[in-house]
C-alpha positions as CSV (number, residue, x, y, z in Angstrom):
1,M,-135.4,-35.6,184.0
2,T,-136.2,-32.7,185.8
3,P,-138.8,-32.6,188.3
4,P,-142.1,-30.5,187.5
5,A,-142.1,-27.1,189.5
6,S,-143.6,-27.0,192.8
7,P,-146.9,-24.3,192.9
8,E,-144.9,-21.7,195.2
9,T,-142.3,-22.0,192.3
10,K,-144.7,-21.3,189.4
11,L,-146.7,-18.5,191.5
12,L,-142.9,-16.7,192.3
13,R,-141.9,-17.2,188.5
14,N,-145.0,-15.6,187.4
15,L,-144.7,-13.2,189.9
16,V,-140.8,-12.0,188.5
17,R,-142.5,-12.2,184.9
18,L,-145.4,-9.8,185.6
19,H,-142.4,-7.0,187.1
20,G,-140.3,-7.3,183.5
21,R,-137.9,-9.8,185.1
22,D,-136.2,-12.9,183.5
23,P,-137.5,-15.8,186.2
24,R,-134.7,-18.5,185.5
25,G,-133.2,-19.5,188.5
26,F,-136.1,-18.2,190.6
27,E,-137.1,-20.9,192.8
28,A,-139.6,-21.4,195.7
29,E,-140.5,-24.2,198.2
30,R,-142.5,-24.4,201.3
31,L,-140.8,-25.4,204.2
32,P,-142.0,-27.8,207.4
33,N,-141.7,-24.7,209.7
34,G,-144.3,-22.7,207.8
35,R,-142.2,-20.8,205.9
36,V,-141.5,-20.2,202.2
37,R,-137.5,-20.2,200.9
38,V,-137.4,-18.2,198.1
39,M,-134.1,-18.7,196.1
40,A,-132.5,-16.4,193.2
41,P,-129.6,-16.2,191.4
42,C,-128.2,-13.6,193.3
43,G,-129.9,-13.8,196.9
44,A,-132.4,-16.0,199.1
45,A,-134.8,-15.0,201.8
46,F,-136.9,-16.7,204.1
47,Y,-141.1,-15.5,204.3
48,P,-143.8,-16.6,206.7
49,Y,-146.4,-18.3,204.5
50,E,-148.9,-16.1,205.1
51,G,-148.3,-13.1,202.9
52,W,-145.0,-14.2,201.3
53,T,-145.7,-12.9,197.6
54,S,-146.4,-9.5,199.0
55,S,-143.5,-9.6,200.7
56,F,-141.3,-11.0,198.2
57,V,-142.7,-8.2,195.6
58,R,-142.3,-5.7,197.6
59,H,-138.6,-6.9,198.1
60,L,-137.9,-7.7,194.2
61,H,-139.2,-4.1,193.8
62,Q,-136.8,-2.7,196.3
63,G,-134.1,-4.5,194.5
64,F,-133.3,-7.2,197.1
65,F,-132.8,-9.9,194.4
66,D,-130.8,-7.7,191.9
67,S,-127.1,-8.4,191.2
68,R,-125.1,-5.4,193.0
69,H,-122.8,-5.5,190.5
70,P,-123.5,-5.2,186.7
71,T,-122.5,-8.9,184.8
72,T,-120.0,-8.7,181.9
73,L,-119.7,-10.6,178.8
74,S,-117.1,-12.7,180.5
75,D,-118.7,-13.6,183.7
76,P,-122.5,-14.0,182.3
77,G,-124.8,-14.9,185.3
78,R,-122.7,-14.2,188.3
79,C,-124.0,-11.9,190.7
80,G,-120.3,-10.3,191.1
81,S,-118.4,-11.2,194.4
82,G,-120.9,-13.7,195.7
83,E,-122.9,-10.7,196.9
84,G,-126.7,-9.9,196.3
85,G,-130.1,-10.8,197.7
86,T,-130.9,-10.0,201.0
87,G,-127.6,-10.2,202.6
């Protein structure tokens, strides 16, 4: 049985959905050091807890979490060469 999503993950997925994107594969976790780790199919990022949603939305809009290479029918769900995210 899958554990319930954290409040941060629920908020993250709603933000992704509101921007017309597929929220599957997006997760967020509040860390003990006061940061939020955001994990996406094509990248990951860490944000200070205060204001993490506005920083994430800005990065989402800028394409930081987009696949750098379009997926193909023979390779669905991959991010291409392991690239993507904020790197």
